N, CA and C of each residue as an Amber inpcrd file, in Angstrom:
protein
   522
 -21.8560000 -28.0290000 -27.3550000 -20.6900000 -28.4940000 -26.8930000
 -20.8820000 -29.6130000 -25.7750000 -20.0720000 -30.6950000 -25.7110000
 -20.2640000 -31.6800000 -24.8040000 -19.1470000 -31.5650000 -23.8010000
 -19.5810000 -31.8590000 -22.3840000 -18.6370000 -31.8140000 -21.5220000
 -17.7850000 -33.2170000 -21.5140000 -16.5420000 -33.2490000 -21.4910000
 -15.8900000 -34.5490000 -21.5180000 -15.1310000 -34.8920000 -20.2460000
 -13.8750000 -34.8050000 -20.2370000 -13.0630000 -35.1680000 -19.1360000
 -13.4260000 -34.4420000 -17.8400000 -13.1910000 -35.1260000 -16.8040000
 -13.2630000 -34.4230000 -15.2990000 -11.7520000 -33.9660000 -15.0220000
 -11.7200000 -32.7070000 -14.4930000 -10.6200000 -32.0660000 -14.0100000
 -10.9030000 -31.2410000 -12.7310000  -9.9830000 -31.2490000 -11.7430000
 -10.3380000 -30.5200000 -10.5750000 -10.2440000 -29.0820000 -10.7450000
  -9.4650000 -28.5450000 -11.6670000  -9.4540000 -27.0290000 -11.7130000
  -9.8350000 -26.6010000 -13.1630000 -10.1230000 -27.4680000 -14.0200000
 -10.4890000 -26.9110000 -15.3230000 -11.8630000 -27.3990000 -15.8140000
 -12.4960000 -26.6420000 -16.6750000 -13.6660000 -27.0290000 -17.3010000
 -13.4070000 -27.3940000 -18.7980000 -13.7310000 -28.5740000 -19.2310000
 -13.3090000 -29.1150000 -20.3570000 -14.5830000 -29.3240000 -21.3380000
 -14.6370000 -28.7910000 -22.5420000 -15.8360000 -28.9610000 -23.3890000
 -15.2210000 -29.4290000 -24.8960000 -15.9620000 -30.3310000 -25.4710000
 -15.5040000 -30.6890000 -26.8660000 -16.6180000 -30.4160000 -27.8040000
 -16.1800000 -29.8540000 -28.9220000 -17.0930000 -29.6610000 -30.1200000
 -16.3710000 -30.1870000 -31.3530000 -16.7680000 -31.1370000 -31.9900000
 -16.1560000 -31.7850000 -33.2050000 -14.8050000 -32.0520000 -32.7460000
 -13.7070000 -31.5370000 -33.5320000 -12.3950000 -31.7880000 -33.2760000
 -11.7320000 -30.6500000 -32.3740000 -12.5180000 -29.7300000 -31.7700000
 -11.9970000 -28.8090000 -30.8790000 -12.2630000 -29.0130000 -29.5390000
 -11.3060000 -28.8810000 -28.6080000 -11.4920000 -29.0090000 -27.1340000
 -11.1880000 -27.7500000 -26.5070000 -12.1740000 -27.1840000 -25.7620000
 -11.9040000 -25.9650000 -24.9690000 -11.6620000 -26.3200000 -23.6140000
 -10.5730000 -25.6780000 -23.1860000  -9.9690000 -26.0210000 -21.7700000
 -10.0290000 -24.6250000 -21.0790000 -11.0610000 -24.5440000 -20.2180000
 -11.3790000 -23.2270000 -19.5280000 -10.8390000 -23.2990000 -18.1440000
  -9.7730000 -22.4300000 -17.8030000  -9.0970000 -22.3910000 -16.5550000
  -9.5420000 -21.2040000 -15.7660000 -10.7130000 -20.4970000 -16.1880000
 -11.2040000 -19.3200000 -15.3840000 -11.6200000 -19.6920000 -14.0560000
 -12.1560000 -20.8420000 -13.7590000 -12.6370000 -21.1400000 -12.4050000
 -11.4510000 -21.1840000 -11.4320000 -10.3630000 -21.8030000 -11.8260000
  -9.2250000 -21.9840000 -11.0660000  -8.6200000 -20.5770000 -10.7420000
  -8.5430000 -19.7480000 -11.6170000  -7.9380000 -18.3490000 -11.6260000
  -8.7710000 -17.5010000 -10.6890000 -10.0980000 -17.5850000 -10.9220000
 -11.0850000 -16.6980000 -10.0140000 -11.1730000 -17.1910000  -8.6480000
 -10.8150000 -18.5180000  -8.4020000 -10.9300000 -18.9890000  -7.0530000
  -9.5170000 -18.8660000  -6.1140000  -8.5430000 -18.3590000  -6.9540000
  -7.1810000 -18.3530000  -6.2100000  -6.4880000 -17.0550000  -6.5440000
  -6.3630000 -16.3050000  -5.5780000  -5.6320000 -15.0450000  -5.8460000
  -4.2430000 -15.1350000  -6.2630000  -3.5940000 -16.1380000  -5.7910000
  -2.1510000 -16.5370000  -6.2590000  -2.0880000 -16.8290000  -7.7050000
  -3.0180000 -17.7450000  -8.2420000  -3.0400000 -18.0830000  -9.5550000
  -3.4320000 -16.7050000 -10.5320000  -4.2960000 -15.8250000  -9.9710000
  -4.5250000 -14.6800000 -10.5640000  -3.3020000 -13.7880000 -11.0000000
  -2.3920000 -13.8730000  -9.9340000  -1.2130000 -13.1440000 -10.2560000
  -0.0820000 -13.8920000 -10.9890000  -0.3620000 -15.1650000 -11.3500000
   0.5400000 -15.9470000 -12.1580000  -0.2140000 -16.4920000 -13.2880000
  -1.0990000 -15.6930000 -13.8500000  -1.9650000 -16.0350000 -15.1600000
  -1.0260000 -16.2430000 -16.2340000   0.0140000 -15.4010000 -16.4750000
   0.7630000 -15.5670000 -17.6740000   1.4520000 -16.8240000 -17.8030000
   2.1620000 -17.0130000 -16.6920000   2.8740000 -18.3410000 -16.4710000
   1.9070000 -19.5170000 -16.6170000   0.7400000 -19.4240000 -16.1260000
  -0.2930000 -20.5150000 -16.1350000  -0.6190000 -20.7760000 -17.5980000
  -0.8690000 -19.7540000 -18.3120000  -1.2440000 -19.9600000 -19.7360000
  -0.0270000 -20.5540000 -20.4740000   1.1430000 -20.1450000 -20.2580000
   2.3140000 -20.7610000 -20.9980000   2.5400000 -22.2980000 -20.6340000
   2.2920000 -22.6400000 -19.2960000   2.5590000 -24.0260000 -18.8480000
   1.3020000 -24.8610000 -19.4470000   0.1250000 -24.2730000 -19.5230000
  -0.9620000 -25.0980000 -19.9890000  -0.8860000 -25.3040000 -21.4190000
  -0.3690000 -24.2190000 -22.1240000  -0.1280000 -24.3890000 -23.6870000
   0.8350000 -25.5500000 -23.9640000   1.8810000 -25.5350000 -23.1370000
   2.9300000 -26.5480000 -23.3080000   2.3810000 -27.9680000 -22.9960000
   1.5520000 -28.0650000 -22.0270000   0.9570000 -29.2860000 -21.6010000
  -0.0900000 -29.9340000 -22.6710000  -0.8980000 -28.9550000 -23.1920000
  -1.8690000 -29.4800000 -24.1230000  -1.3730000 -29.5130000 -25.5580000
  -0.2170000 -29.1130000 -25.7860000   0.4780000 -29.2100000 -27.1130000
   0.5700000 -30.5400000 -27.5000000   0.7210000 -31.5830000 -26.5960000
   0.8380000 -32.9260000 -26.8150000  -0.3990000 -33.5520000 -27.4680000
  -1.4840000 -32.8270000 -27.2020000  -2.8700000 -33.3760000 -27.7000000
  -3.2020000 -32.9940000 -29.0720000  -2.6250000 -31.8400000 -29.4640000
  -2.8720000 -31.2440000 -30.7070000  -2.3540000 -29.8630000 -30.9140000
  -2.8820000 -29.2100000 -31.7800000  -2.4880000 -27.8660000 -32.0700000
  -3.3190000 -26.8450000 -31.2750000  -2.5220000 -26.0350000 -30.3510000
  -3.2960000 -25.0180000 -29.6240000  -3.4650000 -23.8040000 -30.4960000
  -4.7320000 -23.5730000 -30.8890000  -5.1040000 -22.5270000 -31.9120000
  -5.3220000 -21.2080000 -31.2140000  -5.8000000 -21.2630000 -29.9740000
  -6.1950000 -19.8640000 -29.2940000  -5.9330000 -19.9250000 -27.7920000
  -5.6650000 -18.8240000 -27.2490000  -5.5080000 -18.7020000 -25.7590000
  -5.9280000 -17.3310000 -25.5010000  -6.6470000 -17.2200000 -24.4200000
  -6.9920000 -15.8430000 -24.0720000  -6.7660000 -15.9190000 -22.3340000
  -7.5090000 -14.9030000 -21.8050000  -7.5010000 -14.7910000 -20.2440000
  -8.4090000 -15.8630000 -19.6040000  -8.8860000 -16.7810000 -20.2500000
  -9.8180000 -17.7320000 -19.5940000  -9.8580000 -19.2080000 -20.1300000
  -9.4340000 -19.3170000 -21.4270000  -9.4130000 -20.7200000 -21.8920000
  -8.3700000 -20.8950000 -23.0840000  -8.1450000 -22.1390000 -23.2160000
  -7.4480000 -22.5530000 -24.4650000  -8.1890000 -23.3280000 -25.4300000
  -8.0510000 -23.2870000 -26.6910000  -8.7650000 -24.0630000 -27.6660000
  -7.6810000 -24.9830000 -28.3590000  -7.8540000 -26.2810000 -28.2950000
  -6.9360000 -27.2340000 -28.8440000  -7.6870000 -28.1710000 -29.8840000
  -7.0490000 -28.1000000 -31.1100000  -7.5270000 -29.0080000 -32.1500000
  -6.9470000 -30.2110000 -32.0740000  -7.7610000 -31.2450000 -31.9100000
  -7.1690000 -32.5800000 -31.7730000  -8.1050000 -33.5830000 -32.2920000
  -7.6170000 -34.7340000 -32.8820000  -8.4920000 -35.8310000 -33.4420000
  -9.1030000 -36.7310000 -32.2820000  -9.9200000 -37.5920000 -32.7000000
 -10.4680000 -38.6580000 -31.7890000  -9.3930000 -39.5100000 -31.1450000
  -8.2680000 -39.7350000 -31.7570000  -7.2070000 -40.5240000 -31.2630000
  -6.5850000 -39.9960000 -30.0790000  -6.6680000 -38.7020000 -29.9610000
  -6.0350000 -37.9490000 -28.8560000  -6.6770000 -38.0470000 -27.4850000
  -7.6680000 -38.8370000 -27.3050000  -8.5260000 -38.9400000 -26.0730000
  -7.5810000 -39.3370000 -24.8280000  -6.8330000 -40.2620000 -25.1000000
  -5.9450000 -40.8580000 -24.0410000  -4.8740000 -39.7900000 -23.6470000
  -4.3680000 -39.2430000 -24.7630000  -3.2650000 -37.9990000 -24.3800000
  -3.9320000 -36.8560000 -23.7430000  -5.3270000 -36.5160000 -24.0640000
  -5.9440000 -35.5230000 -23.5340000  -6.1970000 -35.9520000 -21.9730000
  -6.5920000 -36.9830000 -21.6140000  -6.8360000 -37.4240000 -20.2730000
  -5.5960000 -37.3830000 -19.4770000  -4.4260000 -37.8470000 -20.0830000
  -3.1310000 -37.6650000 -19.3440000  -2.6210000 -36.1310000 -19.2150000
  -2.9860000 -35.4190000 -20.1830000  -2.6360000 -33.9140000 -20.1630000
  -3.5810000 -33.2580000 -19.1010000  -4.7880000 -33.6330000 -18.8970000
  -5.5190000 -33.0360000 -17.8070000  -5.0850000 -33.3430000 -16.4900000
  -4.4910000 -34.4560000 -16.2210000  -3.9130000 -34.8640000 -14.9030000
  -2.6670000 -34.0140000 -14.7550000  -1.8180000 -33.9060000 -15.8300000
  -0.6320000 -33.0560000 -15.6250000  -1.0480000 -31.5570000 -15.4520000
  -2.0290000 -31.1430000 -16.0230000  -2.4950000 -29.7710000 -15.9810000
  -2.8990000 -29.4010000 -14.5710000  -3.7160000 -30.4480000 -13.9550000
  -4.1560000 -30.1990000 -12.4970000  -2.9440000 -30.2230000 -11.6250000
  -1.8960000 -30.9300000 -11.8640000  -0.6640000 -30.9680000 -11.1930000
   0.0270000 -29.5810000 -11.2710000  -0.0110000 -29.0730000 -12.4670000
   0.6980000 -27.8310000 -12.7530000   0.0900000 -26.6700000 -11.9090000
  -1.2830000 -26.7030000 -11.9690000  -2.0850000 -25.5480000 -11.3060000
  -1.8500000 -25.6790000  -9.8780000  -1.8880000 -26.8890000  -9.2290000
  -1.3810000 -27.0290000  -7.7680000  -0.0560000 -26.5760000  -7.4870000
   0.9290000 -26.8340000  -8.4620000   2.2510000 -26.3310000  -8.0750000
   2.3500000 -24.8250000  -8.1990000   1.7540000 -24.1950000  -9.2890000
   1.6960000 -22.7050000  -9.2130000   1.0770000 -22.1360000  -8.0450000
  -0.0060000 -22.7150000  -7.6970000  -0.7580000 -22.1050000  -6.5850000
  -0.0930000 -22.1700000  -5.2860000   0.8550000 -23.1840000  -5.1770000
   1.5090000 -23.2000000  -3.7570000   2.9440000 -22.8690000  -3.8230000
   3.4550000 -22.5190000  -5.0610000   4.8410000 -22.0340000  -5.0350000
   5.0830000 -20.7090000  -4.2280000   6.1890000 -20.6830000  -3.6290000
   6.5170000 -19.3250000  -2.8620000   6.4240000 -18.1910000  -3.7230000
   6.0370000 -17.0230000  -3.0520000   5.8980000 -15.6900000  -3.7550000
   6.9700000 -14.8980000  -3.5610000   7.3150000 -14.0200000  -4.5130000
   8.2660000 -13.0100000  -4.3880000   7.8210000 -11.8600000  -3.5450000
   8.6250000 -10.9450000  -3.1030000   8.3130000  -9.8700000  -2.3290000
   7.3310000  -8.9660000  -2.9790000   7.6150000  -8.6280000  -4.4400000
   6.6410000  -7.9040000  -5.2260000   5.2880000  -8.4150000  -5.2470000
   5.2150000  -9.7300000  -5.4700000   3.9230000 -10.4080000  -5.6340000
   3.0890000 -10.2820000  -4.2100000   3.7640000 -10.3410000  -3.1810000
   3.1770000 -10.2510000  -1.8430000   2.5860000  -8.8520000  -1.6290000
   3.4660000  -7.8980000  -1.9980000   2.9820000  -6.4330000  -1.9270000
   1.7800000  -6.2290000  -2.7530000   1.7410000  -6.6590000  -3.9110000
   0.5800000  -6.5120000  -4.7850000  -0.6250000  -7.2150000  -4.4320000
  -0.4430000  -8.4550000  -3.9410000  -1.7440000  -9.2630000  -3.4780000
  -2.2220000  -8.7300000  -2.2650000  -1.3990000  -8.4070000  -1.2280000
  -1.9610000  -7.8670000  -0.1600000  -2.2130000  -6.3210000   0.0350000
  -1.6070000  -5.6160000  -1.0710000  -1.7180000  -4.1580000  -1.2440000
  -1.1140000  -3.5450000   0.0890000   0.0820000  -3.9970000   0.3200000
   0.9640000  -3.4410000   1.3770000   2.2350000  -2.7530000   0.7740000
   2.8270000  -1.9940000   1.5960000   4.1090000  -1.3730000   1.1840000
   5.3080000  -2.1970000   1.3700000   6.3520000  -1.9100000   0.8410000
   7.5620000  -2.8720000   1.0430000   8.0510000  -2.8350000   2.4970000
   7.8530000  -1.5520000   3.0040000   8.2350000  -1.3530000   4.5140000
   7.2900000  -2.1960000   5.3740000   6.1430000  -2.1930000   5.1440000
   5.1710000  -3.1430000   5.9290000   5.6200000  -4.5660000   5.8100000
   5.8200000  -5.0410000   4.4860000   6.2190000  -6.3740000   4.3930000
   7.4600000  -6.7010000   5.0420000   8.5370000  -5.8770000   5.0140000
   9.8170000  -6.1110000   5.7300000   9.4690000  -6.1450000   7.2220000
   8.7630000  -5.1560000   7.8100000   8.5130000  -5.2020000   9.2930000
   7.7290000  -6.3910000   9.6820000   6.7530000  -6.6860000   8.9430000
   5.9010000  -7.8800000   9.4310000   6.6450000  -9.1950000   9.2640000
   7.6290000  -9.2460000   8.2080000   8.4090000 -10.4800000   8.1210000
   9.4130000 -10.5510000   9.1310000   9.9840000  -9.4160000   9.5530000
  11.0120000  -9.3290000  10.5420000  10.4720000  -9.7730000  11.9830000
   9.2880000  -9.3120000  12.3120000   8.6810000  -9.6360000  13.5790000
   7.8510000 -10.9070000  13.5430000   7.8560000 -11.5480000  12.5230000
   7.1500000 -12.9660000  12.2610000   5.6810000 -12.9380000  11.9990000
   5.1180000 -11.8570000  11.7410000   3.6970000 -11.8130000  11.3670000
   3.4150000 -12.4530000   9.8810000   4.4590000 -12.2300000   9.1370000
   4.3820000 -12.5710000   7.7080000   5.5030000 -13.5620000   7.5940000
   5.0340000 -14.9040000   7.3280000   6.0510000 -15.9450000   7.4270000
   6.8230000 -16.1140000   6.0510000   8.2020000 -16.1010000   6.3730000
   9.1460000 -16.4100000   5.2360000   9.0740000 -17.8730000   4.9000000
   9.3980000 -18.0660000   3.6760000   9.3110000 -19.3640000   3.0940000
  10.7300000 -19.9530000   2.8230000  11.7070000 -18.9260000   2.7840000
  13.1690000 -19.3260000   2.4470000  13.5530000 -18.3550000   1.2750000
  14.9660000 -18.3360000   1.2040000  15.4420000 -17.5100000   0.1180000
  15.6320000 -18.3040000  -1.2780000  15.6800000 -17.6300000  -2.2010000
  15.9310000 -18.0950000  -3.6890000  17.1340000 -17.2160000  -4.2310000
  18.1070000 -18.0050000  -4.7880000  19.2030000 -17.3780000  -5.2860000
  18.9690000 -17.2340000  -6.8380000  18.9370000 -15.8870000  -7.3490000
  18.8850000 -15.7260000  -8.7520000  20.1330000 -15.1550000  -9.3240000
  20.4930000 -15.7830000 -10.4400000  21.7850000 -15.3380000 -11.0980000
  21.5230000 -14.5570000 -12.2540000  21.6540000 -13.2750000 -12.1480000
  21.4400000 -12.3020000 -13.3510000  22.7430000 -11.4780000 -13.3840000
  23.8690000 -12.0450000 -13.8710000  25.0580000 -11.3710000 -13.8500000
  25.7990000 -11.7410000 -12.6200000  25.2100000 -11.4040000 -11.4670000
  25.8080000 -11.7940000 -10.2260000  24.6090000 -12.5420000  -9.4600000
  24.8810000 -13.1900000  -8.3570000  23.9520000 -13.9760000  -7.6470000
  23.2990000 -12.8970000  -6.7020000  21.9340000 -12.9910000  -6.7010000
  21.1110000 -12.0820000  -5.8930000  20.1270000 -13.0880000  -5.1000000
  20.1200000 -12.8000000  -3.8020000  19.1150000 -13.5760000  -2.9160000
  17.9480000 -12.8890000  -2.6520000  16.7850000 -13.5760000  -2.8490000
  15.4590000 -12.8880000  -2.6870000  14.7210000 -13.7480000  -1.7240000
  14.2120000 -13.1850000  -0.7740000  13.2200000 -13.7710000   0.2560000
  11.9260000 -14.2550000  -0.4240000  11.4360000 -15.3540000  -0.0990000
  10.1290000 -15.6950000  -0.6890000   9.1920000 -15.9490000   0.5380000
   7.9260000 -16.0080000   0.2070000   6.8780000 -16.0580000   1.2830000
   6.0380000 -17.1800000   0.6980000   5.4650000 -17.7870000   1.8230000
   4.4080000 -18.9970000   1.6800000   3.2700000 -18.5070000   1.0030000
   2.8240000 -19.1730000  -0.1130000   1.5290000 -18.7240000  -0.9410000
   0.3960000 -19.0220000   0.0710000   0.3280000 -20.0510000   0.6870000
  -0.8030000 -20.3060000   1.6980000  -1.0590000 -19.2330000   2.6280000
  -0.0030000 -18.7770000   3.3170000  -0.0840000 -17.6990000   4.3380000
  -0.4820000 -16.4150000   3.6220000  -0.0400000 -16.0740000   2.5160000
  -0.4750000 -14.9170000   1.8030000  -1.8680000 -14.9050000   1.3030000
  -2.2180000 -16.1630000   0.8580000  -3.7230000 -16.4110000   0.4510000
  -4.6160000 -16.1330000   1.7330000  -4.1480000 -16.6670000   2.6740000
  -5.0520000 -16.5500000   4.0510000  -5.2680000 -15.0390000   4.3640000
  -4.0740000 -14.2820000   4.3020000  -4.0810000 -12.8270000   4.6100000
  -4.9440000 -12.0730000   3.6240000  -4.9070000 -12.3750000   2.3380000
  -5.6220000 -11.7520000   1.3190000  -7.2270000 -11.9830000   1.4570000
  -7.5610000 -13.1540000   2.0760000  -8.9660000 -13.4540000   2.2720000
  -9.4820000 -12.6200000   3.4700000  -8.5810000 -12.0710000   4.3380000
  -8.9980000 -11.5320000   5.6120000  -8.2770000 -10.2020000   5.7430000
  -8.6810000  -9.0780000   4.9450000  -8.0430000  -7.8520000   4.9900000
  -8.1980000  -7.1250000   6.3380000  -9.0590000  -7.5410000   7.1910000
  -9.2270000  -7.0300000   8.5160000  -7.8380000  -7.3290000   9.2890000
  -7.2030000  -8.4580000   9.0560000  -6.0790000  -8.8440000   9.7290000
  -5.0090000  -7.8080000   9.4160000  -4.9270000  -7.3700000   8.1510000
  -3.8670000  -6.2950000   7.8090000  -4.2020000  -4.9950000   8.4130000
  -5.5470000  -4.7070000   8.4620000  -5.8580000  -3.4990000   9.1920000
  -5.5210000  -3.5450000  10.6540000  -5.6440000  -4.6680000  11.2550000
  -5.3650000  -4.7650000  12.7030000  -3.8020000  -4.5940000  12.8420000
  -3.0630000  -5.2360000  12.0260000  -1.6220000  -5.1110000  11.9910000
  -1.1720000  -3.5860000  11.8240000  -1.8810000  -2.8940000  11.0200000
  -1.5030000  -1.4740000  10.7700000  -1.8630000  -0.6450000  11.9470000
  -2.9750000  -0.8880000  12.5750000  -3.4460000  -0.2700000  13.8540000
  -2.5030000  -0.5160000  14.8960000  -2.0040000  -1.7380000  15.1020000
  -1.0890000  -2.0980000  16.1170000   0.2300000  -1.3430000  15.9680000
   0.6900000  -1.3760000  14.6100000   1.8980000  -0.6140000  14.3200000
   1.8020000   0.8660000  14.6780000   0.6590000   1.4170000  14.2980000
   0.4140000   2.8710000  14.7650000   0.3960000   3.1180000  16.0560000
  -0.1710000   2.1760000  16.9050000  -0.2830000   2.3790000  18.2720000
   1.2130000   2.1740000  19.0420000   1.9600000   1.4760000  18.3900000
   3.3940000   1.3150000  19.0860000   4.3270000   2.3200000  18.4070000
   3.9700000   3.1720000  17.5400000   4.8410000   4.1940000  16.9620000
   5.6630000   3.7250000  15.9010000   5.3430000   2.5700000  15.1430000
   6.1350000   2.0380000  13.9880000   6.0050000   3.1960000  12.9600000
   6.9450000   3.3390000  12.0910000   6.8560000   4.3120000  10.9940000
   5.5110000   4.3390000  10.2100000   5.0080000   5.6110000   9.9000000
   3.8740000   5.6510000   9.2250000   4.0860000   5.0550000   7.6630000
   3.0910000   4.3810000   7.2870000   3.1470000   3.8850000   5.9500000
   2.9750000   4.8930000   4.8380000   3.2760000   4.5420000   3.6080000
   3.1320000   5.6590000   2.4920000   1.6480000   5.4470000   2.0740000
   1.3260000   6.1370000   1.0020000  -0.0610000   6.3080000   0.4930000
  -0.6970000   5.0440000  -0.0270000   0.1240000   4.1210000  -0.5040000
  -0.2640000   2.8270000  -1.0260000  -1.1040000   2.0470000   0.1180000
  -0.7010000   1.9850000   1.4380000  -1.4250000   1.3470000   2.3260000
  -2.8090000   2.0220000   2.6200000  -3.0070000   3.2560000   2.5330000
  -4.2660000   3.7870000   2.7960000  -5.2230000   3.6410000   1.8130000
  -4.8460000   3.1900000   0.6440000  -5.6820000   2.7980000  -0.4560000
  -6.4810000   1.5830000  -0.2990000  -6.1890000   0.7780000   0.5800000
  -6.8750000  -0.5280000   0.8110000  -8.2240000  -0.4270000   1.3260000
């Protein structure tokens, strides 16, 4: 296999008419992308469909069959893919995603958001029959907290010292 194009988040290898686009490096380096893996695969499939036929996709790479004439299209698609990865990594997170990434309870998330420890990013209105407003959280702030679990432990200790309600079993599993 020969390494071809450069991409910030992807490893790209070519063998004959097959191009392997490996996105595992991006996913393993970013906890937010790890939780958005399904969406990432769908978006990358759509991006590289312009280059040729996407014949396989798994939890680490896409394989695209394309001819030699698709080199320019491949280069453009790699630029678009890097932008897509950046967008997904920085898009605001839902309350459920925050709870899963940080391994916190909904009560903790609400308390910490209310007192300013967990930054809100703004509301999103979802229409599913009727309009529902969902709070979102900044991906960068959640990523920073996920990289420092001791901060969450300190917040829990501070809450316990001030007499905040005790969390459920999920928080003690961390």
